[in-house]
MMTF fields as JSON, N, C-alpha, C and O atoms, coordinates in Angstrom:
{
  "mmtfVersion": "1.0.0",
  "mmtfProducer": "UNKNOWN",
  "numBonds": 519,
  "numAtoms": 520,
  "numGroups": 130,
  "numChains": 1,
  "numModels": 1,
  "chainsPerModel": [1],
  "groupsPerChain": [130],
  "chainIdList": ["A"],
  "bondAtomList": [4, 2, 8, 6, 12, 10, 16, 14, 20, 18, 24, 22, 28, 26, 32, 30, 36, 34, 40, 38, 44, 42, 48, 46, 52, 50, 56, 54, 60, 58, 64, 62, 68, 66, 72, 70, 76, 74, 80, 78, 84, 82, 88, 86, 92, 90, 96, 94, 100, 98, 104, 102, 108, 106, 112, 110, 116, 114, 120, 118, 124, 122, 128, 126, 132, 130, 136, 134, 140, 138, 144, 142, 148, 146, 152, 150, 156, 154, 160, 158, 164, 162, 168, 166, 172, 170, 176, 174, 180, 178, 184, 182, 188, 186, 192, 190, 196, 194, 200, 198, 204, 202, 208, 206, 212, 210, 216, 214, 220, 218, 224, 222, 228, 226, 232, 230, 236, 234, 240, 238, 244, 242, 248, 246, 252, 250, 256, 254, 260, 258, 264, 262, 268, 266, 272, 270, 276, 274, 280, 278, 284, 282, 288, 286, 292, 290, 296, 294, 300, 298, 304, 302, 308, 306, 312, 310, 316, 314, 320, 318, 324, 322, 328, 326, 332, 330, 336, 334, 340, 338, 344, 342, 348, 346, 352, 350, 356, 354, 360, 358, 364, 362, 368, 366, 372, 370, 376, 374, 380, 378, 384, 382, 388, 386, 392, 390, 396, 394, 400, 398, 404, 402, 408, 406, 412, 410, 416, 414, 420, 418, 424, 422, 428, 426, 432, 430, 436, 434, 440, 438, 444, 442, 448, 446, 452, 450, 456, 454, 460, 458, 464, 462, 468, 466, 472, 470, 476, 474, 480, 478, 484, 482, 488, 486, 492, 490, 496, 494, 500, 498, 504, 502, 508, 506, 512, 510, 516, 514],
  "bondOrderList": [1, 1, 1, 1, 1, 1, 1, 1, 1, 1, 1, 1, 1, 1, 1, 1, 1, 1, 1, 1, 1, 1, 1, 1, 1, 1, 1, 1, 1, 1, 1, 1, 1, 1, 1, 1, 1, 1, 1, 1, 1, 1, 1, 1, 1, 1, 1, 1, 1, 1, 1, 1, 1, 1, 1, 1, 1, 1, 1, 1, 1, 1, 1, 1, 1, 1, 1, 1, 1, 1, 1, 1, 1, 1, 1, 1, 1, 1, 1, 1, 1, 1, 1, 1, 1, 1, 1, 1, 1, 1, 1, 1, 1, 1, 1, 1, 1, 1, 1, 1, 1, 1, 1, 1, 1, 1, 1, 1, 1, 1, 1, 1, 1, 1, 1, 1, 1, 1, 1, 1, 1, 1, 1, 1, 1, 1, 1, 1, 1],
  "groupList": [{"groupName": "MET", "atomNameList": ["N", "CA", "C", "O"], "elementList": ["N", "C", "C", "O"], "formalChargeList": [0, 0, 0, 0], "bondAtomList": [1, 0, 2, 1, 3, 2], "bondOrderList": [1, 1, 2], "singleLetterCode": "M", "chemCompType": "L-PEPTIDE LINKING"}, {"groupName": "THR", "atomNameList": ["N", "CA", "C", "O"], "elementList": ["N", "C", "C", "O"], "formalChargeList": [0, 0, 0, 0], "bondAtomList": [1, 0, 2, 1, 3, 2], "bondOrderList": [1, 1, 2], "singleLetterCode": "T", "chemCompType": "L-PEPTIDE LINKING"}, {"groupName": "ARG", "atomNameList": ["N", "CA", "C", "O"], "elementList": ["N", "C", "C", "O"], "formalChargeList": [0, 0, 0, 0], "bondAtomList": [1, 0, 2, 1, 3, 2], "bondOrderList": [1, 1, 2], "singleLetterCode": "R", "chemCompType": "L-PEPTIDE LINKING"}, {"groupName": "LYS", "atomNameList": ["N", "CA", "C", "O"], "elementList": ["N", "C", "C", "O"], "formalChargeList": [0, 0, 0, 0], "bondAtomList": [1, 0, 2, 1, 3, 2], "bondOrderList": [1, 1, 2], "singleLetterCode": "K", "chemCompType": "L-PEPTIDE LINKING"}, {"groupName": "ASP", "atomNameList": ["N", "CA", "C", "O"], "elementList": ["N", "C", "C", "O"], "formalChargeList": [0, 0, 0, 0], "bondAtomList": [1, 0, 2, 1, 3, 2], "bondOrderList": [1, 1, 2], "singleLetterCode": "D", "chemCompType": "L-PEPTIDE LINKING"}, {"groupName": "TRP", "atomNameList": ["N", "CA", "C", "O"], "elementList": ["N", "C", "C", "O"], "formalChargeList": [0, 0, 0, 0], "bondAtomList": [1, 0, 2, 1, 3, 2], "bondOrderList": [1, 1, 2], "singleLetterCode": "W", "chemCompType": "L-PEPTIDE LINKING"}, {"groupName": "ILE", "atomNameList": ["N", "CA", "C", "O"], "elementList": ["N", "C", "C", "O"], "formalChargeList": [0, 0, 0, 0], "bondAtomList": [1, 0, 2, 1, 3, 2], "bondOrderList": [1, 1, 2], "singleLetterCode": "I", "chemCompType": "L-PEPTIDE LINKING"}, {"groupName": "VAL", "atomNameList": ["N", "CA", "C", "O"], "elementList": ["N", "C", "C", "O"], "formalChargeList": [0, 0, 0, 0], "bondAtomList": [1, 0, 2, 1, 3, 2], "bondOrderList": [1, 1, 2], "singleLetterCode": "V", "chemCompType": "L-PEPTIDE LINKING"}, {"groupName": "GLY", "atomNameList": ["N", "CA", "C", "O"], "elementList": ["N", "C", "C", "O"], "formalChargeList": [0, 0, 0, 0], "bondAtomList": [1, 0, 2, 1, 3, 2], "bondOrderList": [1, 1, 2], "singleLetterCode": "G", "chemCompType": "PEPTIDE LINKING"}, {"groupName": "ALA", "atomNameList": ["N", "CA", "C", "O"], "elementList": ["N", "C", "C", "O"], "formalChargeList": [0, 0, 0, 0], "bondAtomList": [1, 0, 2, 1, 3, 2], "bondOrderList": [1, 1, 2], "singleLetterCode": "A", "chemCompType": "L-PEPTIDE LINKING"}, {"groupName": "LEU", "atomNameList": ["N", "CA", "C", "O"], "elementList": ["N", "C", "C", "O"], "formalChargeList": [0, 0, 0, 0], "bondAtomList": [1, 0, 2, 1, 3, 2], "bondOrderList": [1, 1, 2], "singleLetterCode": "L", "chemCompType": "L-PEPTIDE LINKING"}, {"groupName": "PHE", "atomNameList": ["N", "CA", "C", "O"], "elementList": ["N", "C", "C", "O"], "formalChargeList": [0, 0, 0, 0], "bondAtomList": [1, 0, 2, 1, 3, 2], "bondOrderList": [1, 1, 2], "singleLetterCode": "F", "chemCompType": "L-PEPTIDE LINKING"}, {"groupName": "SER", "atomNameList": ["N", "CA", "C", "O"], "elementList": ["N", "C", "C", "O"], "formalChargeList": [0, 0, 0, 0], "bondAtomList": [1, 0, 2, 1, 3, 2], "bondOrderList": [1, 1, 2], "singleLetterCode": "S", "chemCompType": "L-PEPTIDE LINKING"}, {"groupName": "CYS", "atomNameList": ["N", "CA", "C", "O"], "elementList": ["N", "C", "C", "O"], "formalChargeList": [0, 0, 0, 0], "bondAtomList": [1, 0, 2, 1, 3, 2], "bondOrderList": [1, 1, 2], "singleLetterCode": "C", "chemCompType": "L-PEPTIDE LINKING"}, {"groupName": "TYR", "atomNameList": ["N", "CA", "C", "O"], "elementList": ["N", "C", "C", "O"], "formalChargeList": [0, 0, 0, 0], "bondAtomList": [1, 0, 2, 1, 3, 2], "bondOrderList": [1, 1, 2], "singleLetterCode": "Y", "chemCompType": "L-PEPTIDE LINKING"}, {"groupName": "ASN", "atomNameList": ["N", "CA", "C", "O"], "elementList": ["N", "C", "C", "O"], "formalChargeList": [0, 0, 0, 0], "bondAtomList": [1, 0, 2, 1, 3, 2], "bondOrderList": [1, 1, 2], "singleLetterCode": "N", "chemCompType": "L-PEPTIDE LINKING"}, {"groupName": "GLU", "atomNameList": ["N", "CA", "C", "O"], "elementList": ["N", "C", "C", "O"], "formalChargeList": [0, 0, 0, 0], "bondAtomList": [1, 0, 2, 1, 3, 2], "bondOrderList": [1, 1, 2], "singleLetterCode": "E", "chemCompType": "L-PEPTIDE LINKING"}, {"groupName": "PRO", "atomNameList": ["N", "CA", "C", "O"], "elementList": ["N", "C", "C", "O"], "formalChargeList": [0, 0, 0, 0], "bondAtomList": [1, 0, 2, 1, 3, 2], "bondOrderList": [1, 1, 2], "singleLetterCode": "P", "chemCompType": "L-PEPTIDE LINKING"}, {"groupName": "GLN", "atomNameList": ["N", "CA", "C", "O"], "elementList": ["N", "C", "C", "O"], "formalChargeList": [0, 0, 0, 0], "bondAtomList": [1, 0, 2, 1, 3, 2], "bondOrderList": [1, 1, 2], "singleLetterCode": "Q", "chemCompType": "L-PEPTIDE LINKING"}],
  "groupTypeList": [0, 1, 2, 3, 4, 5, 6, 7, 8, 9, 10, 6, 11, 8, 8, 12, 9, 9, 9, 13, 10, 8, 12, 10, 14, 1, 5, 1, 9, 2, 8, 8, 4, 4, 15, 5, 15, 15, 1, 16, 15, 5, 12, 8, 8, 4, 17, 5, 9, 18, 13, 8, 12, 17, 13, 1, 1, 15, 4, 4, 9, 10, 11, 17, 9, 8, 9, 4, 8, 10, 14, 7, 8, 10, 6, 1, 16, 18, 6, 4, 4, 10, 1, 6, 15, 12, 12, 2, 4, 11, 14, 12, 9, 8, 8, 1, 9, 1, 10, 1, 9, 4, 12, 10, 1, 6, 9, 8, 17, 9, 17, 12, 8, 9, 12, 14, 1, 1, 7, 1, 7, 11, 16, 15, 9, 1, 6, 3, 1, 18],
  "groupIdList": [1, 2, 3, 4, 5, 6, 7, 8, 9, 10, 11, 12, 13, 14, 15, 16, 17, 18, 19, 20, 21, 22, 23, 24, 25, 26, 27, 28, 29, 30, 31, 32, 33, 34, 35, 36, 37, 38, 39, 40, 41, 42, 43, 44, 45, 46, 47, 48, 49, 50, 51, 52, 53, 54, 55, 56, 57, 58, 59, 60, 61, 62, 63, 64, 65, 66, 67, 68, 69, 70, 71, 72, 73, 74, 75, 76, 77, 78, 79, 80, 81, 82, 83, 84, 85, 86, 87, 88, 89, 90, 91, 92, 93, 94, 95, 96, 97, 98, 99, 100, 101, 102, 103, 104, 105, 106, 107, 108, 109, 110, 111, 112, 113, 114, 115, 116, 117, 118, 119, 120, 121, 122, 123, 124, 125, 126, 127, 128, 129, 130],
  "secStructList": [7, 7, 2, 2, 2, 2, 2, 2, 2, 2, 2, 2, 2, 2, 2, 2, 2, 2, 2, 2, 2, 7, 7, 7, 7, 5, 5, 7, 7, 7, 1, 1, 1, 7, 5, 6, 6, 7, 4, 4, 4, 5, 7, 1, 1, 7, 6, 6, 7, 1, 1, 1, 1, 1, 7, 1, 6, 6, 7, 7, 3, 3, 3, 7, 1, 1, 7, 1, 7, 1, 3, 3, 3, 3, 7, 7, 3, 3, 3, 3, 3, 3, 3, 3, 1, 1, 7, 3, 3, 3, 3, 3, 1, 1, 1, 1, 3, 3, 3, 3, 3, 3, 3, 3, 3, 3, 7, 7, 7, 7, 7, 6, 6, 7, 1, 7, 7, 7, 3, 3, 3, 7, 1, 1, 3, 3, 3, 3, 3, 7],
  "xCoordList": [156.677, 155.658, 155.042, 155.039, 154.582, 153.946, 152.624, 151.834, 152.257, 151.535, 149.843, 148.876, 149.974, 148.958, 148.432, 147.312, 149.894, 149.856, 149.05, 148.276, 149.412, 148.995, 147.617, 147.078, 146.864, 145.87, 144.808, 143.929, 145.421, 144.8, 144.495, 143.443, 145.388, 145.232, 144.465, 143.507, 144.811, 143.508, 142.522, 141.83, 141.96, 140.582, 140.06, 138.833, 140.891, 140.555, 140.463, 139.71, 141.249, 141.163, 139.588, 138.44, 140.09, 138.753, 137.211, 136.422, 137.33, 136.047, 135.727, 134.556, 136.88, 137.089, 136.276, 135.331, 136.876, 136.731, 134.97, 134.289, 134.652, 133.035, 132.07, 130.966, 132.715, 131.873, 131.67, 130.571, 132.552, 132.334, 131.179, 130.508, 131.159, 130.324, 128.897, 128.48, 128.468, 126.929, 126.014, 126.448, 124.916, 123.731, 122.759, 122.714, 122.074, 120.844, 120.146, 120.629, 118.64, 117.771, 116.616, 116.683, 115.399, 114.585, 113.156, 112.965, 112.009, 110.89, 109.961, 109.822, 109.35, 108.512, 106.867, 105.884, 106.701, 105.952, 105.264, 104.097, 105.979, 104.805, 105.248, 105.277, 105.57, 105.655, 104.05, 103.969, 103.123, 101.743, 101.37, 100.199, 102.498, 102.682, 103.361, 103.862, 103.278, 104.308, 105.8, 106.025, 106.633, 107.094, 108.368, 108.486, 109.413, 110.483, 111.359, 111.994, 111.479, 112.19, 111.517, 111.941, 110.322, 110.152, 110.668, 110.27, 111.722, 112.384, 111.767, 112.139, 110.144, 109.936, 109.364, 109.29, 109.052, 108.774, 109.894, 109.665, 111.418, 112.379, 112.827, 112.337, 113.564, 114.048, 115.683, 116.177, 116.502, 117.783, 118.373, 117.854, 119.564, 120.231, 121.15, 121.34, 121.612, 122.92, 122.264, 122.058, 121.768, 121.434, 122.572, 122.548, 123.383, 123.978, 124.245, 125.181, 123.17, 123.057, 122.537, 121.662, 122.521, 122.222, 120.168, 119.375, 120.005, 118.634, 117.527, 116.327, 118.152, 117.444, 116.647, 115.647, 116.928, 116.53, 117.749, 118.676, 117.469, 118.419, 118.653, 117.657, 119.924, 120.232, 121.637, 122.158, 122.223, 123.681, 124.47, 124.332, 125.592, 125.81, 126.204, 126.387, 126.319, 126.821, 125.606, 125.727, 124.268, 123.392, 121.97, 121.482, 121.769, 121.27, 119.898, 119.831, 118.653, 116.909, 116.731, 117.024, 115.877, 115.325, 113.862, 113.377, 113.108, 111.318, 111.282, 111.422, 111.07, 111.411, 110.144, 109.593, 109.424, 108.496, 107.751, 108.302, 105.75, 105.239, 105.145, 104.338, 106.096, 105.921, 104.998, 104.349, 104.795, 103.197, 103.21, 104.359, 102.542, 103.137, 102.968, 104.013, 102.128, 102.329, 102.926, 104.124, 102.346, 102.956, 104.308, 104.386, 104.94, 106.185, 106.601, 106.964, 106.367, 106.642, 108.165, 108.803, 108.704, 109.785, 110.402, 109.572, 111.587, 112.708, 113.381, 113.64, 113.977, 115.756, 116.402, 116.26, 116.947, 118.181, 118.877, 118.443, 120.332, 121.332, 121.52, 121.843, 121.436, 121.833, 122.945, 123.217, 123.294, 124.102, 122.879, 122.539, 122.465, 121.634, 120.013, 119.556, 119.275, 118.06, 117.652, 117.776, 116.989, 116.236, 114.97, 114.707, 113.799, 112.599, 112.243, 112.51, 111.349, 111.047, 109.755, 109.258, 108.842, 107.561, 107.178, 107.889, 105.857, 104.995, 105.06, 104.802, 105.473, 105.558, 105.229, 105.66, 104.223, 103.886, 105.013, 105.234, 105.732, 106.619, 106.245, 106.471, 105.717, 105.546, 106.038, 106.433, 106.141, 106.508, 105.827, 104.692, 106.723, 106.368, 106.026, 105.025, 106.776, 106.87, 107.312, 108.402, 106.597, 107.603, 108.187, 107.806, 108.991, 109.844, 111.19, 112.334, 110.863, 112.006, 112.353, 111.502, 113.765, 114.565, 115.393, 116.033, 115.091, 115.665, 117.169, 116.914, 118.616, 119.502, 119.889, 119.791, 120.471, 121.323, 121.676, 121.254, 123.036, 124.103, 123.643, 124.243, 122.485, 122.364, 120.637, 120.3, 119.953, 118.158, 118.344, 119.083, 117.535, 117.264, 115.659, 115.138, 115.242, 113.472, 113.369, 113.39, 113.173, 112.988, 111.564, 110.653, 111.592, 110.559, 109.168, 108.703, 108.58, 107.364, 106.067, 105.874, 105.362, 104.255, 103.554, 103.888, 102.348, 101.331, 100.344, 100.444, 99.567, 98.74, 97.379, 96.489, 97.726, 96.504, 97.273, 96.81, 98.573, 99.132, 100.451, 100.951, 100.551, 102.044, 102.972, 103.726, 102.972, 103.953, 104.223, 103.337, 105.742, 105.492, 105.872, 106.944, 105.142, 105.446, 106.008, 106.068, 106.382, 107.086, 106.608, 107.119, 105.551, 105.296, 105.897, 105.975, 106.169, 106.84, 105.924, 105.956, 105.216, 104.16, 104.988, 105.98, 104.333, 104.472, 105.599, 105.85, 106.218, 107.469, 107.832, 108.172, 107.864, 108.9, 109.88, 109.354, 111.196, 112.029, 112.73, 112.808, 113.398, 114.15, 115.381, 115.28, 116.443, 117.363, 118.942, 119.379, 119.662, 120.811, 121.984, 122.017, 122.996, 124.513, 125.544, 126.584],
  "yCoordList": [57.002, 57.186, 56.271, 56.465, 55.36, 54.157, 54.347, 55.042, 53.59, 53.9, 53.828, 54.561, 52.767, 52.481, 53.715, 54.144, 54.162, 55.143, 56.863, 57.577, 57.105, 57.816, 58.007, 59.113, 56.605, 56.0, 56.717, 57.569, 55.81, 56.699, 58.304, 58.898, 58.606, 60.114, 60.613, 61.34, 60.269, 60.83, 60.805, 61.823, 59.291, 59.066, 59.682, 59.727, 60.3, 61.078, 63.202, 64.052, 63.236, 65.049, 64.62, 64.865, 63.865, 63.498, 64.027, 64.962, 62.939, 62.889, 64.042, 64.324, 64.779, 66.235, 67.197, 67.832, 67.304, 67.714, 68.01, 68.938, 66.796, 66.483, 67.068, 67.612, 66.811, 67.108, 68.669, 69.094, 69.519, 71.059, 71.621, 72.647, 70.572, 71.282, 71.994, 73.141, 71.131, 71.105, 70.551, 70.219, 70.592, 70.064, 71.141, 72.143, 71.371, 71.755, 71.002, 69.919, 71.377, 70.785, 71.975, 73.032, 71.422, 71.762, 71.273, 70.07, 72.37, 72.119, 71.707, 72.194, 70.619, 70.046, 70.006, 69.682, 70.259, 69.824, 68.614, 68.641, 67.531, 66.453, 65.429, 64.199, 66.328, 65.295, 65.281, 64.92, 65.694, 65.601, 66.548, 66.65, 67.473, 68.956, 69.674, 69.549, 70.868, 71.993, 72.423, 73.585, 71.246, 71.756, 71.324, 70.281, 72.464, 72.536, 71.338, 70.989, 70.485, 69.239, 68.049, 66.901, 68.425, 66.809, 66.555, 67.179, 65.466, 65.331, 65.117, 65.38, 64.301, 64.351, 65.623, 65.433, 66.638, 68.123, 68.878, 69.704, 67.873, 68.477, 67.305, 66.179, 67.572, 66.795, 66.99, 67.932, 66.069, 66.316, 66.278, 65.631, 67.128, 67.33, 66.002, 65.507, 65.672, 64.659, 63.684, 63.896, 62.247, 61.234, 60.65, 59.43, 61.223, 60.745, 61.551, 61.49, 62.509, 63.833, 63.763, 62.908, 64.3, 63.769, 64.062, 63.476, 65.169, 65.711, 65.362, 65.27, 65.167, 65.239, 66.478, 66.47, 67.334, 68.822, 69.679, 69.289, 71.073, 71.757, 71.828, 71.743, 71.971, 71.95, 72.252, 72.208, 72.647, 72.964, 73.915, 73.787, 75.219, 76.2, 75.973, 76.974, 74.603, 74.235, 74.255, 74.383, 74.038, 73.498, 74.822, 75.713, 74.709, 75.752, 75.035, 74.006, 75.89, 75.649, 76.368, 77.56, 75.45, 76.329, 76.342, 75.342, 77.403, 77.047, 77.769, 78.954, 76.754, 76.662, 77.452, 77.6, 78.043, 78.615, 77.311, 76.341, 77.246, 76.188, 75.355, 74.426, 75.599, 74.43, 73.902, 74.848, 73.245, 73.034, 73.668, 74.09, 74.006, 73.991, 75.833, 76.398, 76.538, 78.105, 77.976, 78.255, 77.595, 78.045, 76.392, 75.164, 77.456, 76.536, 77.063, 78.154, 75.909, 75.918, 75.806, 74.753, 77.163, 76.991, 76.364, 76.124, 76.139, 75.775, 76.461, 76.988, 76.641, 77.469, 76.621, 75.408, 77.211, 76.49, 77.606, 78.757, 77.088, 77.909, 77.329, 76.143, 77.705, 77.409, 78.469, 79.653, 77.842, 78.662, 80.06, 81.123, 79.176, 80.079, 79.891, 78.754, 80.804, 80.456, 81.503, 82.712, 80.088, 81.11, 80.969, 79.767, 81.814, 81.739, 82.47, 83.651, 81.308, 81.862, 81.861, 81.923, 81.802, 82.006, 82.34, 82.07, 83.078, 83.549, 82.375, 81.265, 82.628, 81.878, 82.317, 83.431, 81.563, 82.297, 81.528, 80.407, 81.811, 81.243, 81.459, 82.579, 80.546, 81.153, 80.104, 79.125, 79.993, 79.446, 78.181, 78.128, 76.957, 75.059, 75.204, 74.581, 76.095, 76.028, 76.994, 77.519, 77.388, 78.002, 79.749, 79.773, 80.679, 81.244, 80.853, 80.667, 80.799, 80.246, 80.749, 81.031, 81.252, 81.773, 80.672, 79.677, 81.319, 80.763, 81.803, 82.723, 81.37, 82.161, 81.797, 80.616, 82.807, 82.441, 83.645, 84.792, 82.58, 83.609, 84.617, 85.689, 84.311, 85.405, 84.562, 83.456, 85.726, 86.105, 86.271, 87.156, 85.245, 85.891, 85.277, 84.274, 86.439, 86.162, 87.005, 88.22, 86.054, 86.072, 85.402, 85.043, 85.359, 84.661, 85.119, 86.239, 84.18, 84.631, 84.966, 84.106, 86.09, 86.213, 85.219, 84.494, 84.512, 84.023, 84.177, 85.219, 83.354, 83.797, 85.005, 85.108, 85.464, 86.207, 87.876, 88.952, 87.795, 88.89, 89.732, 89.325, 90.689, 91.26, 91.257, 92.223, 90.393, 90.496, 89.383, 88.534, 89.1, 87.935, 88.186, 88.767, 87.832, 87.979, 86.641, 85.488, 87.137, 86.217, 86.959, 88.046, 86.372, 86.756, 85.829, 84.608, 86.627, 85.737, 86.508, 87.579, 85.367, 86.076, 85.662, 84.934, 86.332, 85.977, 85.172, 84.116, 85.363, 84.193, 83.547, 82.379, 84.21, 83.611, 84.493, 85.399, 84.48, 85.398, 84.813, 83.596, 85.354, 85.078, 86.196, 87.266, 85.749, 86.548, 86.387, 85.266, 87.566, 87.171, 87.319, 87.971, 86.731, 87.538, 87.752, 88.227],
  "zCoordList": [25.429, 25.625, 24.57, 23.354, 25.16, 24.197, 23.781, 24.42, 22.43, 21.656, 22.408, 22.198, 23.229, 24.409, 25.199, 25.474, 25.483, 26.481, 25.657, 26.294, 24.486, 23.346, 23.188, 23.207, 22.986, 22.703, 23.814, 23.684, 25.186, 26.426, 26.636, 26.873, 26.515, 26.439, 25.48, 25.745, 24.224, 23.307, 23.682, 23.69, 24.264, 24.774, 25.819, 25.899, 26.861, 27.479, 27.279, 27.755, 26.664, 26.198, 25.35, 25.723, 24.035, 23.527, 24.349, 24.214, 25.16, 25.942, 26.926, 27.181, 27.536, 28.192, 27.38, 27.846, 25.59, 24.94, 24.918, 25.353, 24.225, 23.777, 25.421, 25.424, 26.352, 27.823, 27.694, 28.047, 27.255, 27.319, 26.16, 26.264, 24.963, 23.908, 24.462, 24.305, 24.995, 25.49, 24.057, 22.954, 24.453, 23.899, 22.989, 23.702, 21.929, 21.346, 21.984, 22.315, 22.398, 22.405, 22.476, 23.105, 21.536, 20.905, 21.47, 21.652, 21.785, 22.441, 21.271, 20.15, 21.908, 21.024, 21.985, 21.319, 23.145, 24.148, 23.722, 23.332, 23.79, 23.121, 24.709, 24.695, 26.029, 27.007, 28.034, 29.208, 27.316, 28.314, 29.191, 29.556, 29.69, 30.144, 29.39, 28.273, 30.576, 29.455, 30.665, 31.001, 31.142, 32.296, 31.465, 30.822, 31.628, 31.159, 31.264, 30.268, 32.701, 33.065, 32.507, 32.64, 31.803, 31.105, 29.767, 28.783, 29.718, 28.493, 27.441, 26.297, 28.013, 26.737, 25.761, 24.547, 26.218, 26.166, 24.732, 23.849, 25.22, 23.918, 22.927, 23.01, 22.207, 21.213, 21.188, 21.807, 20.453, 20.184, 21.825, 22.734, 21.932, 23.483, 22.987, 21.876, 24.294, 24.535, 25.284, 26.478, 24.555, 25.345, 26.165, 26.33, 26.604, 27.891, 28.884, 29.681, 28.793, 29.72, 30.687, 30.553, 32.007, 33.166, 33.47, 34.207, 32.534, 32.847, 31.756, 32.012, 30.395, 29.026, 28.914, 28.197, 29.429, 28.806, 29.378, 30.088, 28.829, 28.552, 30.514, 31.232, 31.058, 32.602, 33.037, 34.152, 31.57, 31.985, 31.189, 29.972, 31.761, 31.542, 29.861, 29.168, 29.268, 27.941, 26.619, 25.4, 27.634, 26.914, 26.111, 26.806, 25.33, 24.305, 24.743, 25.414, 24.159, 23.645, 23.287, 23.383, 22.48, 20.849, 21.18, 21.709, 20.911, 20.844, 19.388, 19.085, 18.697, 17.131, 16.89, 17.981, 15.882, 14.855, 14.701, 14.183, 15.411, 14.9, 15.804, 15.766, 16.909, 17.844, 18.841, 19.286, 19.165, 20.103, 21.192, 21.317, 22.128, 23.364, 23.509, 23.185, 23.825, 24.225, 25.303, 25.354, 26.253, 27.547, 28.298, 28.307, 28.705, 28.966, 30.939, 31.377, 31.583, 33.02, 33.443, 33.422, 33.866, 33.984, 35.44, 36.316, 35.674, 36.878, 36.641, 35.559, 38.046, 37.966, 37.084, 36.931, 36.664, 35.683, 35.218, 35.183, 34.749, 34.44, 32.739, 32.788, 31.634, 30.711, 29.557, 29.754, 28.695, 27.54, 27.06, 27.577, 25.589, 25.165, 24.895, 25.015, 24.591, 25.019, 23.577, 23.385, 22.518, 21.405, 21.071, 21.034, 20.735, 20.974, 19.727, 19.504, 18.606, 17.198, 17.223, 16.098, 18.3, 18.331, 19.403, 20.371, 19.602, 21.002, 21.782, 21.318, 23.221, 24.281, 25.207, 25.504, 26.163, 27.51, 28.423, 27.963, 29.513, 30.55, 32.042, 32.501, 32.828, 33.975, 34.878, 34.244, 36.124, 37.414, 37.744, 38.218, 37.417, 37.684, 38.924, 39.279, 39.987, 41.024, 42.036, 41.812, 43.263, 43.927, 42.331, 41.161, 42.941, 42.23, 41.202, 41.615, 40.131, 38.829, 38.109, 37.265, 37.836, 37.182, 36.255, 36.594, 34.787, 34.272, 33.368, 32.591, 33.713, 33.343, 32.292, 31.958, 31.451, 30.116, 29.379, 29.23, 28.811, 28.543, 27.431, 27.359, 26.448, 24.955, 25.308, 25.732, 24.882, 24.688, 23.144, 22.711, 22.146, 20.816, 20.974, 21.46, 20.298, 19.837, 19.177, 19.374, 17.813, 16.155, 15.689, 16.435, 14.874, 14.429, 13.88, 14.091, 13.185, 12.667, 13.951, 14.81, 13.955, 14.311, 14.384, 13.447, 15.265, 15.27, 13.95, 13.301, 13.612, 12.3, 12.781, 13.626, 12.07, 12.148, 12.841, 12.465, 13.955, 14.364, 13.069, 12.02, 13.658, 13.205, 14.666, 14.784, 15.622, 16.582, 17.082, 17.181, 17.583, 18.464, 19.799, 19.968, 20.864, 21.834, 22.627, 22.202, 23.852, 24.932, 26.203, 26.47, 27.087, 28.099, 29.462, 29.596, 30.126, 31.52, 32.896, 33.501, 32.927, 34.644, 35.622, 35.619, 36.57, 37.831, 38.564, 37.983, 39.504, 39.867, 39.015, 39.202, 37.673, 36.806, 36.172, 35.525, 36.178, 35.131, 34.384, 34.551, 33.433, 32.465, 32.313, 31.711, 32.928, 32.585, 31.795, 31.533, 31.484, 31.038, 31.767, 32.81, 31.266, 32.49, 31.7, 32.158]
}
């Protein structure tokens, strides 16, 4: 194996490994709407990703404490991990929407004046784990 072959092989292997890692997307609600698939509502993630929002089984979605946007319009998507650290209301952004995640974590501070954190999933929207 020549040095050139070794370098090309290392680049191919490294690129494949990077494609499997996935990305962390953090909700910002700065997109002018509350739609899951609006890339302006998220920060972080992979700049090379095809969708700009959590959309693969390797992507993680984080709703941090203090983030704007109580409401989130879901679409049907399958992601890796979903973490919700403040009260949030999810609804279907059109038709029936199912968000599937490998894991779901609900934690974090309660909203001002409340003693609990709530996550509400409205009619035609589903969040499930597998």
